[in-house]
C-alpha positions as CSV (number, residue, x, y, z in Angstrom):
1,X,45.5,23.0,-13.8
2,X,49.1,21.5,-13.1
3,X,48.6,17.9,-11.5
4,X,51.9,16.7,-10.0
5,X,52.9,13.5,-7.5
6,X,56.7,13.3,-6.9
7,X,58.7,12.4,-3.8
8,X,60.5,15.1,-2.0
9,X,63.1,14.1,1.1
10,X,61.6,10.8,1.2
11,X,58.3,11.8,2.2
12,X,55.2,11.0,-0.8
13,X,53.8,14.5,-2.3
14,X,50.2,15.3,-1.0
15,X,48.4,18.3,-3.4
16,X,49.4,21.5,-2.4
17,X,46.6,23.7,-3.7
18,X,47.7,27.9,-4.5
19,X,46.2,30.8,-5.7
20,X,46.5,32.3,-9.6
21,X,45.9,35.6,-9.7
22,X,46.2,35.7,-13.5
23,X,43.4,33.4,-13.8
24,X,41.9,33.7,-10.9
25,X,41.6,30.3,-10.4
26,X,43.0,27.3,-8.1
27,X,46.6,25.1,-9.6
28,X,47.6,22.4,-7.9
29,X,51.3,21.6,-6.7
30,X,53.1,19.3,-4.8
31,X,54.2,20.2,-1.6
32,X,58.2,19.9,-1.3
33,X,59.2,19.9,2.2
34,X,57.3,18.2,5.1
35,X,56.9,20.3,8.3
36,X,56.2,17.4,10.5
37,X,58.5,14.1,11.2
38,X,55.8,11.5,10.2
39,X,57.8,8.6,8.9
40,X,54.7,7.0,7.4
41,X,52.2,9.2,4.9
42,X,51.0,12.9,6.0
43,X,47.2,13.4,5.3
44,X,44.3,15.0,6.8
45,X,40.8,13.7,8.0
46,X,37.5,15.7,7.5
47,X,34.9,15.9,9.8
48,X,31.7,18.3,8.9
49,X,29.2,19.8,10.8
50,X,31.3,20.1,14.4
51,X,31.1,23.9,16.0
52,X,34.7,25.0,17.2
53,X,34.3,26.7,20.3
54,X,34.8,30.8,20.6
55,X,37.9,29.7,22.6
56,X,39.7,27.8,20.9
57,X,40.0,29.8,17.4
58,X,43.4,31.0,16.7
59,X,43.0,32.6,13.3
60,X,44.6,31.0,10.1
61,X,43.0,32.9,6.9
62,X,40.0,34.3,5.8
63,X,38.9,36.2,3.0
64,X,35.9,37.9,1.6
65,X,35.2,35.5,-1.5
66,X,35.7,32.0,-3.1
67,X,36.6,28.9,-1.5
68,X,39.0,29.1,1.0
69,X,39.6,25.3,1.9
70,X,42.9,25.4,-0.3
71,X,44.3,28.6,1.6
72,X,43.3,27.2,5.1
73,X,45.3,23.2,4.0
74,X,48.3,25.0,2.7
75,X,48.9,27.3,5.5
76,X,48.6,24.5,7.7
77,X,50.6,21.9,6.5
78,X,53.4,25.1,6.5
79,X,53.3,25.3,9.8
80,X,54.6,22.7,12.6
81,X,52.2,23.8,15.2
82,X,49.3,23.6,13.4
83,X,47.9,19.8,14.1
84,X,44.2,20.6,13.0
85,X,41.9,23.5,11.1
86,X,38.4,23.9,11.0
87,X,36.5,26.0,8.2
88,X,33.3,28.5,9.2
89,X,32.1,28.6,5.2
90,X,29.6,31.1,6.2
91,X,32.0,33.3,7.1
92,X,34.6,32.7,4.8
93,X,37.4,31.8,7.6
94,X,39.1,29.2,9.1
95,X,41.3,29.0,12.8
96,X,43.9,26.2,13.1
97,X,44.3,24.2,16.5
98,X,48.0,23.1,17.8
99,X,46.1,20.0,19.7
100,X,43.8,18.0,18.3
101,X,39.8,18.3,19.5
102,X,36.8,16.0,19.0
103,X,38.9,12.8,19.6
104,X,35.9,11.4,21.8
105,X,32.3,11.0,22.6
106,X,31.6,14.4,23.2
107,X,32.0,15.5,19.5
108,X,28.5,16.0,18.4
109,X,27.7,16.5,14.3
110,X,25.0,18.7,13.4
111,X,24.8,18.3,9.7
112,X,22.9,21.6,9.2
113,X,26.3,23.5,10.0
114,X,28.2,24.6,7.2
115,X,31.7,23.9,8.8
116,X,34.6,21.9,8.7
117,X,37.0,20.6,10.7
118,X,40.4,18.6,9.4
119,X,43.0,16.8,11.5
120,X,46.2,15.8,10.6
121,X,47.5,12.1,10.3
122,X,50.5,10.2,10.2
123,X,49.4,6.8,8.5
124,X,51.3,3.8,7.6
125,X,50.9,1.9,4.4
126,X,50.3,2.1,0.6
127,X,48.0,5.5,1.3
128,X,46.2,7.3,-1.7
129,X,47.7,11.0,-2.1
130,X,44.1,12.8,-2.0
131,X,44.5,16.1,0.4
132,X,42.3,14.1,2.7
133,X,42.2,10.5,2.6
134,X,39.1,9.8,4.9
135,X,36.2,11.5,6.2
136,X,34.9,10.9,9.8
137,X,31.5,11.0,11.3
138,X,31.7,10.7,15.8
139,X,28.4,8.6,16.9
140,X,26.7,7.4,13.4
141,X,27.7,3.8,12.1
142,X,26.4,1.7,9.1
143,X,24.5,-1.2,10.6
144,X,24.3,-4.1,9.1
145,X,27.6,-4.3,6.6
146,X,30.7,-5.1,8.8
147,X,32.1,-7.9,6.2
148,X,35.4,-8.2,8.1
149,X,35.4,-7.4,12.1
150,X,38.9,-7.0,13.4
151,X,39.8,-7.2,17.4
152,X,42.1,-5.6,19.7
153,X,42.7,-2.3,17.7
154,X,44.0,0.0,19.6
155,X,43.5,3.3,18.0
156,X,41.1,5.2,15.8
157,X,43.8,6.1,13.8
158,X,44.7,2.4,13.3
159,X,41.2,1.9,12.1
160,X,41.5,3.7,8.9
161,X,44.7,2.7,8.3
162,X,43.4,-0.9,8.1
163,X,40.4,0.1,5.9
164,X,42.9,2.1,4.0
165,X,45.4,-0.9,2.8
166,X,42.9,-3.7,3.4
167,X,43.2,-6.4,0.6
168,X,40.8,-8.9,1.5
169,X,38.0,-6.3,0.3
170,X,37.5,-3.0,-1.3
171,X,37.0,-1.2,2.0
172,X,34.8,2.1,1.5
173,X,33.9,2.5,4.8
174,X,34.8,1.4,8.6
175,X,32.8,1.5,12.2
176,X,35.5,2.0,15.5
177,X,33.7,0.8,18.5
178,X,36.2,2.4,21.1
179,X,34.8,0.2,23.9
180,X,35.8,-3.1,22.1
181,X,38.6,-2.0,20.6
182,X,36.8,-3.4,17.2
183,X,37.5,-2.2,13.9
184,X,34.5,-3.4,11.4
185,X,35.4,-2.9,7.5
186,X,32.7,-2.7,4.9
187,X,32.3,-3.0,1.2
188,X,29.1,0.0,1.4
189,X,29.3,3.2,2.7
190,X,26.6,5.9,3.9
191,X,26.4,6.6,-0.2
192,X,25.5,3.3,-1.3
193,X,23.3,2.5,2.0
194,X,22.0,5.7,3.3
195,X,19.1,3.7,4.6
196,X,21.6,1.8,7.2
197,X,23.6,4.7,7.9
198,X,21.9,5.6,11.5
199,X,23.2,7.1,14.7
200,X,25.1,4.4,17.2
201,X,22.1,3.6,19.8
202,X,23.7,1.2,21.8
203,X,25.3,3.3,23.9
204,X,29.0,3.0,23.3
205,X,31.1,5.6,21.4
206,X,31.5,4.5,17.6
207,X,32.6,6.5,14.8
208,X,32.0,6.0,11.3
209,X,35.0,6.2,8.7
210,X,34.8,6.6,5.2
211,X,37.5,5.5,2.9
212,X,37.6,8.5,0.2
213,X,41.0,7.1,-1.9
214,X,38.4,4.6,-3.6
215,X,36.0,7.4,-4.8
216,X,32.2,7.2,-5.7
217,X,30.9,4.1,-6.7
218,X,30.6,4.1,-10.3
219,X,29.2,1.7,-13.3
220,X,31.3,0.4,-16.1
221,X,34.3,2.3,-16.7
222,X,33.5,5.2,-19.2
223,X,29.9,5.3,-18.3
224,X,28.6,8.8,-17.6
225,X,26.8,8.4,-14.3
226,X,24.1,10.9,-13.2
227,X,23.5,14.0,-12.0
228,X,21.0,15.9,-9.4
229,X,20.6,19.0,-10.7
230,X,18.9,22.1,-9.0
231,X,18.2,25.6,-10.3
232,X,18.3,28.7,-8.6
233,X,20.2,27.2,-5.7
234,X,23.7,27.2,-4.2
235,X,25.6,24.8,-1.6
236,X,27.2,26.9,1.1
237,X,30.3,24.4,1.6
238,X,32.6,24.7,-1.8
239,X,36.6,23.5,-1.6
240,X,37.9,24.7,-5.1
241,X,37.1,27.2,-7.3
242,X,37.7,27.3,-11.0
243,X,36.1,28.5,-14.6
244,X,33.8,26.9,-17.0
245,X,31.9,27.6,-20.1
246,X,28.4,25.5,-18.6
247,X,27.5,23.2,-15.8
248,X,28.2,20.2,-17.9
249,X,31.8,21.3,-18.3
250,X,31.7,22.4,-14.8
251,X,30.3,18.7,-13.7
252,X,33.4,17.2,-16.0
253,X,35.8,19.0,-13.3
254,X,34.3,17.8,-10.6
255,X,34.6,14.2,-12.2
256,X,38.1,14.6,-13.0
257,X,39.1,15.9,-10.3
258,X,41.8,14.3,-8.3
259,X,43.0,16.3,-5.0
260,X,39.9,15.7,-3.1
261,X,36.6,13.5,-4.1
262,X,34.3,15.5,-5.5
263,X,30.8,15.0,-4.8
264,X,28.8,18.4,-5.8
265,X,29.4,21.7,-8.0
266,X,27.6,25.2,-7.5
267,X,27.6,27.1,-11.5
268,X,27.5,30.3,-12.0
269,X,25.6,31.0,-15.1
270,X,26.6,34.7,-15.5
271,X,30.4,35.2,-13.8
272,X,30.9,31.4,-15.2
273,X,32.2,30.4,-11.9
274,X,32.4,26.8,-11.1
275,X,33.0,25.8,-7.1
276,X,33.7,22.3,-6.3
277,X,32.9,20.8,-3.2
278,X,33.5,17.4,-1.4
279,X,30.2,17.3,0.5
280,X,26.6,17.0,-0.9
281,X,23.6,17.2,0.3
282,X,22.9,13.1,0.5
283,X,25.3,13.2,3.5
284,X,24.6,17.4,5.0
285,X,21.1,18.8,5.1
286,X,19.0,20.6,2.8
287,X,19.5,23.5,5.0
288,X,22.6,24.4,3.7
289,X,21.4,25.2,0.0
290,X,20.5,28.3,-0.4
291,X,18.4,30.4,-2.9
292,X,20.4,31.8,-5.7
293,X,18.8,33.1,-9.0
294,X,21.6,32.8,-11.4
295,X,23.3,29.6,-9.8
296,X,22.7,25.8,-10.2
297,X,23.4,23.1,-7.6
298,X,24.4,19.7,-8.9
299,X,25.4,17.0,-6.8
300,X,26.7,13.3,-8.1
301,X,24.4,10.3,-7.7
302,X,25.6,6.6,-7.7
303,X,26.1,5.5,-11.3
304,X,23.5,3.0,-12.7
305,X,24.8,0.2,-15.0
306,X,22.0,-0.2,-17.3
307,X,21.9,-2.1,-20.6
308,X,19.5,-2.1,-23.6
309,X,18.7,-5.1,-26.2
310,X,16.5,-4.9,-28.8
311,X,14.9,-7.6,-31.2
312,X,12.8,-7.8,-33.5
313,X,9.6,-7.6,-31.4
314,X,10.6,-6.0,-27.8
315,X,13.1,-4.2,-26.0
316,X,14.7,-5.6,-22.9
317,X,16.5,-3.2,-20.0
318,X,18.7,-5.0,-17.6
319,X,19.7,-3.1,-14.3
320,X,23.0,-4.3,-12.5
321,X,23.3,-3.3,-8.9
322,X,25.9,-4.1,-6.2
323,X,23.3,-5.0,-3.9
324,X,20.0,-6.7,-4.0
325,X,17.8,-5.2,-5.2
326,X,14.4,-5.0,-3.8
327,X,12.7,-2.1,-5.8
328,X,10.3,-1.8,-9.0
329,X,11.1,-1.5,-12.5
330,X,8.4,0.0,-14.3
331,X,6.8,2.1,-17.6
332,X,5.7,5.4,-17.3
333,X,2.4,4.2,-18.8
334,X,1.5,3.1,-15.3
335,X,0.3,-0.1,-16.5
336,X,0.6,-3.8,-14.5
337,X,1.9,-5.8,-17.7
338,X,4.9,-3.4,-17.8
339,X,6.5,-3.7,-14.0
340,X,8.4,-5.9,-12.5
341,X,9.8,-6.3,-9.1
342,X,13.7,-6.8,-7.4
343,X,13.7,-10.2,-5.8
344,X,17.1,-9.4,-4.3
345,X,19.4,-10.4,-6.9
346,X,21.8,-8.5,-8.6
347,X,20.5,-8.8,-11.9
348,X,16.9,-7.1,-12.3
349,X,15.6,-6.8,-16.2
350,X,11.8,-6.0,-17.5
351,X,10.8,-5.9,-21.4
352,X,8.7,-4.1,-23.1
353,X,7.0,-5.1,-26.3
354,X,7.5,-2.8,-29.3
355,X,3.9,-2.0,-30.0
356,X,3.0,-1.7,-25.8
357,X,3.9,-0.2,-22.6
358,X,4.0,3.3,-24.0
359,X,6.6,2.8,-26.4
360,X,6.3,4.9,-29.6
361,X,8.0,5.0,-33.0
362,X,9.4,8.0,-34.3
363,X,9.7,9.3,-37.8
364,X,13.8,8.1,-38.0
365,X,12.3,4.0,-37.5
366,X,13.7,4.3,-33.7
367,X,11.0,2.8,-31.2
368,X,11.4,4.7,-27.5
369,X,10.6,3.6,-24.2
370,X,10.4,5.2,-20.7
371,X,11.8,3.4,-17.8
372,X,11.7,4.8,-14.2
373,X,13.7,2.9,-11.6
374,X,12.2,2.7,-7.8
375,X,14.5,1.6,-5.4
376,X,11.4,1.1,-3.0
377,X,8.9,-1.3,-3.5
378,X,5.9,1.2,-2.9
379,X,7.3,4.7,-3.0
380,X,9.2,7.2,-4.6
381,X,12.1,8.7,-3.0
382,X,14.8,11.2,-3.5
383,X,17.6,9.6,-5.7
384,X,15.1,7.3,-8.3
385,X,16.0,7.7,-11.8
386,X,13.9,8.1,-15.0
387,X,15.4,6.9,-17.9
388,X,14.3,7.1,-21.9
389,X,15.0,3.9,-23.8
390,X,15.7,4.1,-27.8
391,X,15.8,1.1,-30.0
392,X,17.5,2.0,-33.2
393,X,16.5,-0.9,-36.4
394,X,19.0,0.2,-39.4
395,X,18.0,-0.6,-42.9
396,X,18.8,-3.8,-43.1
397,X,16.9,-6.4,-41.1
398,X,19.2,-6.6,-38.2
399,X,19.0,-7.0,-34.0
400,X,20.5,-4.2,-32.8
401,X,21.9,-5.1,-29.2
402,X,24.1,-2.0,-27.7
403,X,24.6,-1.1,-23.9
404,X,23.4,2.3,-23.0
405,X,24.3,5.4,-21.0
406,X,21.2,7.1,-20.0
407,X,20.9,10.1,-18.5
408,X,18.6,10.6,-15.4
409,X,15.9,13.2,-14.8
410,X,16.3,14.9,-11.9
411,X,15.2,18.5,-12.4
412,X,13.0,19.0,-8.8
413,X,9.9,21.6,-9.5
414,X,6.8,22.4,-6.9
415,X,3.7,21.2,-8.1
416,X,1.2,23.5,-8.4
417,X,-1.6,21.9,-5.9
418,X,-4.0,24.1,-8.2
419,X,-4.1,21.8,-10.8
420,X,-3.6,18.8,-8.3
421,X,-6.4,15.8,-9.2
422,X,-7.8,15.4,-5.5
423,X,-8.5,17.9,-2.8
424,X,-6.0,19.8,-0.7
425,X,-7.7,19.3,2.7
426,X,-6.8,22.4,5.3
427,X,-5.0,21.5,8.7
428,X,-6.9,19.2,10.5
429,X,-8.0,20.5,14.1
430,X,-9.8,18.4,16.2
431,X,-10.9,19.3,20.0
432,X,-11.3,16.3,22.4
433,X,-13.8,16.3,25.4
434,X,-12.6,15.4,28.9
435,X,-13.0,17.0,32.4
436,X,-9.6,18.3,31.8
437,X,-9.6,21.6,29.6
438,X,-10.1,20.4,26.0
439,X,-6.9,20.7,24.1
440,X,-6.6,21.7,20.4
441,X,-4.8,18.7,18.7
442,X,-3.0,20.3,15.2
443,X,-1.5,17.7,12.4
444,X,0.3,20.1,10.6
445,X,3.4,19.2,7.5
446,X,5.7,21.8,7.1
447,X,9.1,22.6,5.1
448,X,11.9,23.3,6.8
449,X,11.3,27.0,7.2
450,X,7.8,25.7,9.4
451,X,5.8,27.0,6.7
452,X,2.6,24.6,5.9
453,X,2.6,22.9,2.6
454,X,0.1,21.3,-0.1
455,X,2.3,20.7,-3.1
456,X,5.9,19.7,-2.5
457,X,8.3,17.7,-4.8
458,X,10.0,14.3,-4.4
459,X,12.5,14.0,-1.8
460,X,11.9,17.2,-0.2
461,X,12.6,18.5,3.6
462,X,9.2,18.1,5.4
463,X,8.4,18.1,9.0
464,X,5.0,16.2,10.4
465,X,4.0,17.9,13.7
466,X,1.4,17.0,15.9
467,X,0.7,20.1,18.1
468,X,-0.8,20.5,21.4
469,X,-2.0,23.5,22.9
470,X,1.0,24.6,25.8
471,X,-1.5,24.5,28.6
472,X,-3.0,21.3,27.9
473,X,-3.6,18.8,31.0
474,X,-2.8,16.0,28.7
475,X,0.2,14.1,27.1
476,X,0.2,12.4,23.6
477,X,1.1,9.4,22.6
478,X,0.8,8.6,18.1
479,X,0.4,5.1,16.7
480,X,-1.1,3.1,13.6
481,X,0.6,6.1,11.2
482,X,-0.2,5.3,7.7
483,X,0.4,6.7,4.7
484,X,-2.7,6.2,2.1
485,X,-2.9,7.1,-1.7
486,X,-6.0,9.4,-3.2
487,X,-7.9,6.5,-4.2
488,X,-6.8,4.5,-0.4
489,X,-6.1,1.6,-3.1
490,X,-2.4,1.4,-2.1
491,X,-1.0,2.4,2.0
492,X,2.6,1.9,4.0
493,X,2.6,1.6,7.6
494,X,5.0,4.4,8.9
495,X,4.6,3.7,12.8
496,X,2.8,0.7,14.4
497,X,0.7,0.1,17.3
498,X,3.6,0.8,19.6
499,X,4.6,4.0,18.1
500,X,7.5,2.3,16.4
501,X,8.8,3.2,13.0
502,X,8.4,0.3,10.3
503,X,11.1,2.0,8.1
504,X,13.5,4.7,9.9
505,X,14.9,5.5,6.7
506,X,11.5,6.6,5.4
507,X,9.8,7.7,8.5
508,X,11.3,8.4,11.7
509,X,9.8,7.9,15.1
510,X,8.2,10.6,16.7
511,X,9.9,12.5,19.3
512,X,8.9,15.8,21.8
513,X,9.5,19.0,20.2
514,X,10.9,20.3,23.6
515,X,10.6,21.9,26.6
516,X,7.5,21.6,28.1
517,X,5.6,21.0,25.3
518,X,3.2,17.9,24.2
519,X,3.5,18.5,20.6
520,X,5.8,15.8,18.4
521,X,7.4,15.8,15.7
522,X,9.7,14.4,12.9
523,X,11.9,15.0,10.1
524,X,11.6,13.2,7.1
525,X,11.8,12.9,2.9
526,X,8.8,13.7,1.0
527,X,7.6,10.3,-1.0
528,X,4.8,9.2,-3.4
529,X,3.2,6.3,-4.4
530,X,3.6,5.0,-8.1
531,X,0.0,5.9,-9.5
532,X,-1.1,8.7,-7.4
533,X,0.8,12.3,-6.3
534,X,-1.6,12.8,-3.4
535,X,-0.7,11.1,0.3
536,X,-2.9,11.2,3.1
537,X,-1.6,10.8,6.4
538,X,-3.7,9.2,9.2
539,X,-2.8,8.7,12.8
540,X,-4.6,7.6,15.8
541,X,-3.5,9.9,19.3
542,X,-3.6,8.0,22.6
543,X,-3.9,10.9,25.9
544,X,-2.0,10.4,28.8
545,X,-2.3,12.7,32.3
546,X,1.1,14.5,32.0
547,X,3.4,12.5,30.0
548,X,3.1,9.4,27.8
549,X,5.8,6.9,28.1
550,X,8.2,7.6,25.2
551,X,8.8,5.2,21.9
552,X,12.3,4.0,23.0
553,X,15.0,2.7,19.9
554,X,17.6,0.3,21.1
555,X,20.5,-2.1,19.4
556,X,19.8,-5.7,18.3
557,X,22.0,-8.1,16.1
558,X,18.7,-9.6,14.4
559,X,17.9,-8.7,10.6
560,X,14.3,-7.5,9.7
561,X,12.0,-7.5,7.1
562,X,9.5,-5.0,6.6
563,X,6.1,-5.4,5.4
564,X,4.2,-3.4,2.7
565,X,1.1,-3.7,1.3
566,X,-0.6,-2.7,-1.8
567,X,-4.2,-3.8,-2.7
568,X,-3.7,-7.8,-2.0
569,X,0.1,-7.9,-2.4
570,X,2.6,-7.8,0.0
571,X,6.2,-6.9,-0.4
572,X,9.0,-7.9,1.3
573,X,11.6,-5.0,2.0
574,X,15.5,-5.4,2.4
575,X,15.9,-7.2,5.1
576,X,19.5,-5.1,5.8
577,X,17.6,-2.0,6.1
578,X,16.7,-2.4,9.9
579,X,19.5,-4.4,11.4
580,X,20.7,-3.4,14.6
581,X,17.9,-1.2,15.1
582,X,14.7,-2.4,17.5
583,X,12.2,-0.3,18.9
584,X,11.0,-1.1,22.5
585,X,7.0,0.5,22.7
586,X,4.0,-0.3,24.4
587,X,0.9,-1.4,22.5
588,X,-2.2,0.4,23.0
589,X,-3.6,-1.9,25.9
590,X,-0.3,-1.6,28.0
591,X,1.0,1.9,27.9
592,X,1.1,3.7,31.2
593,X,-0.7,6.5,32.5
594,X,-2.8,6.9,30.5
595,X,-6.2,8.8,30.9
596,X,-9.0,6.8,32.7
597,X,-11.7,7.0,30.1
598,X,-9.1,6.6,27.4
599,X,-10.6,8.7,24.5
600,X,-8.5,8.0,20.4
601,X,-8.3,10.5,18.2
602,X,-7.5,10.0,14.6
603,X,-6.3,12.9,12.8
604,X,-5.8,13.4,8.7
605,X,-3.7,15.5,6.3
606,X,-3.2,15.5,2.9
607,X,-0.1,17.0,0.4
608,X,0.4,16.6,-3.6
609,X,4.1,15.0,-4.4
610,X,5.1,15.3,-7.7
611,X,7.4,12.7,-8.9
612,X,9.7,11.5,-11.5
613,X,6.2,11.8,-14.3
614,X,5.7,15.4,-12.9
615,X,8.3,17.0,-15.0
616,X,8.3,19.5,-18.0
617,X,9.0,18.0,-21.4
618,X,12.5,19.7,-21.5
619,X,14.4,20.8,-18.2
620,X,16.0,24.1,-18.5
621,X,19.5,22.0,-18.2
622,X,18.3,20.2,-21.3
623,X,20.6,17.4,-20.5
624,X,19.0,14.6,-18.4
625,X,18.2,12.1,-20.3
626,X,20.7,10.6,-22.6
627,X,19.3,8.3,-25.7
628,X,21.5,5.9,-28.4
629,X,22.9,7.8,-31.1
630,X,21.4,11.1,-31.9
631,X,17.7,12.2,-30.6
632,X,15.8,14.6,-28.3
633,X,16.5,14.6,-25.1
634,X,12.9,14.3,-23.6
635,X,10.7,12.6,-21.4
636,X,7.0,11.7,-22.2
637,X,4.4,13.8,-20.9
638,X,2.4,11.5,-19.1
639,X,-0.8,12.4,-17.1
640,X,-2.4,10.6,-14.1
641,X,-4.5,6.7,-14.7
642,X,-7.1,7.9,-12.8
643,X,-7.7,11.0,-14.7
644,X,-7.2,9.6,-18.0
645,X,-9.9,6.9,-17.4
646,X,-12.4,9.8,-16.2
647,X,-12.2,11.9,-19.1
648,X,-13.1,8.9,-21.3
649,X,-16.0,7.7,-19.2
650,X,-17.1,11.2,-19.5
651,X,-17.0,11.7,-22.7
652,X,-18.4,7.8,-23.7
653,X,-21.5,9.2,-21.0
654,X,-21.7,13.0,-22.9
655,X,-21.9,10.9,-26.0
656,X,-24.8,8.8,-24.7
657,X,-26.8,11.5,-23.2
658,X,-26.5,13.1,-26.6
659,X,-28.0,10.6,-28.3
660,X,-30.5,9.9,-26.3
661,X,-32.1,13.5,-26.8
662,X,-31.6,13.3,-30.2
663,X,-34.2,9.9,-29.8
664,X,-36.5,11.6,-27.9
665,X,-37.3,14.1,-29.9
666,X,-37.5,12.5,-33.0
667,X,-39.9,10.1,-31.2
668,X,-41.7,12.8,-29.7
669,X,-42.6,15.0,-33.5
670,X,-43.5,10.9,-34.3
671,X,-46.1,10.9,-31.8
672,X,-47.4,14.6,-33.2
673,X,-47.7,13.3,-36.2
674,X,-50.3,10.5,-35.4
675,X,-52.3,12.5,-33.9
676,X,-53.0,14.8,-36.9
677,X,-53.8,11.9,-39.3
678,X,-53.8,8.4,-39.8
679,X,-50.7,6.6,-40.7
680,X,-48.7,4.3,-39.5
681,X,-45.4,2.6,-39.0
682,X,-44.3,-0.6,-40.7
683,X,-41.9,-2.5,-38.2
684,X,-40.7,-4.6,-41.3
685,X,-38.8,-1.3,-42.6
686,X,-41.2,-0.7,-45.4
687,X,-42.3,2.5,-46.0
688,X,-45.5,3.8,-44.7
689,X,-48.6,4.2,-46.4
690,X,-51.0,7.0,-45.8
691,X,-53.9,5.7,-47.5
692,X,-53.7,1.8,-47.6
693,X,-55.1,-0.1,-50.4
694,X,-57.8,-2.4,-48.2
695,X,-59.4,1.3,-47.2
696,X,-59.9,2.2,-50.4
697,X,-61.4,-0.9,-51.2
698,X,-63.8,-1.0,-48.3
699,X,-64.9,2.7,-48.8
700,X,-65.6,1.3,-52.8
701,X,-68.2,-0.9,-51.5
702,X,-70.0,0.9,-48.9
703,X,-70.8,3.5,-52.3
704,X,-72.0,0.8,-54.5
705,X,-74.3,-0.4,-51.7
706,X,-75.6,2.7,-51.2
707,X,-76.2,3.3,-54.9
708,X,-78.4,0.1,-55.0
């Protein structure tokens, strides 16, 4: 692959991607002539998930195989009449536009669409030479992370220039408020703070702008970052095609790629094809991930800056974060003595004794332990990390202190529900009694294909649906929705008494499914509790005649802290998670248009969620976990705490029963012997006698008297 960067005709040259018929791949060369009159820097802006009307489609390029972004990009840049182009990845076709579209509030983004829109821009300032310098999401904002607010910004293009050239902070994203003419610059983006990337709720038109010149958030220079790997899957959006011997080489191609910020790859194990993509699952939809037996999908995740210090009697893992950490770090043994919670600091550490917390001594003298980093204080979510910690002590008695690059166990796998430690209930169906026709209420949890699920993997896209029969005269209002562990020891509030979400990043509010149906639905990602794979959903329903007042979301400027409960311990979530979001609902005593005799219905549903510790010892890729020096890339296989305790107790009870049975049998035989002959047992432990000496003396005296 040839990479050149030079100046021609007074213009900064950008990447031009052309096909190479000899290698069946693509190379990069600079564009020598600028076809438009741009006094600054010419680049493109990318918008993913927008549909172009059929009437506006002017064919530009089409292909039957491979990634077409390069060909579409080159053709548009060579045409003075091409101000933008739109790619349909499903059809492998692209179309040009003479006049830019999607520049106002009418633009609607659907993250499940396999399409991208590229608009030509002429920017001023020191802009990077990537194929597209910014990515835009109309109607969305990064709530609560306004580091710099610039007013009187006339256009969105000017806001993009400010973020790309600002020297006061490393600007990773910006929100442009068109009505206020405000440009809000931020050090964060939708990947570093996914919980705050929300649809604008103020009623004003806001556009999210992401600076792609900065690239992914990385830890120390040279540190290998983690990858989430999904076998048997391919991503629908591909931008560049190349060749690689294996998945690891394909990932390195992505990490070193310069023409655009590569965020994910799809690797074909048969053809050795490697498709690089500027998009990933974290910013699109799981619907774009298709099943393919011989392909592997992998996406980059934020690097974890972890250091390990080893001394004579313990190992200390230190986590550095660029934002305050409110999550949890714990050992795979799930012991309360081997866990720590974040308190909003940038440095969080945990110490393992070498003789505890699941630390084992290997044959080579090294000590090995497992560590889980959980971003939420109570539940596991997609993006949480598992690490293998290794301390190696040389033959001489020296303490080794080493910074370690750890890999991540990210292979997701469906949990076998039949092997779960708790029962899986079927669909919960209840019938209410009223003067109207009794509606049947069904609580369902389905996958994205509307199939009911019982066992899922961490991070899977799920739908919680409360179904009401079509002919029902009642509307329903859901409140007090909680998720409990299988043992009922842990719980998290998802919806409060007003029907408002406690943390929309974990569980959004319920909405009507549409049409004349009274059913409610929301979409969320599968999560689990630290100590239990069972997640039990419990919700209370109220009934209203015709329709219930819906939950309304609005904007406010106060930071909200969500509370979570584990038995008797309370945790505070990161205070910025719900910034700018307010829910206006009514509690159960103030809801309007209810039935005269309000009846409350309780529904429950259970699922089994596989987490970071429910994995095979070895992943198919064989590269998920890294360790110091040389060693096996294996995670320890740990069972559930409650199951292990139950097995131990059952074994002890069985031993006691066996001893009792033996004792009863021995005593029973002893009683039978006592009935047959006069014997006695000495309590002092001395042997017993069948003919005691006192009895013999007595008989002798009787015989003497009879003779006399």
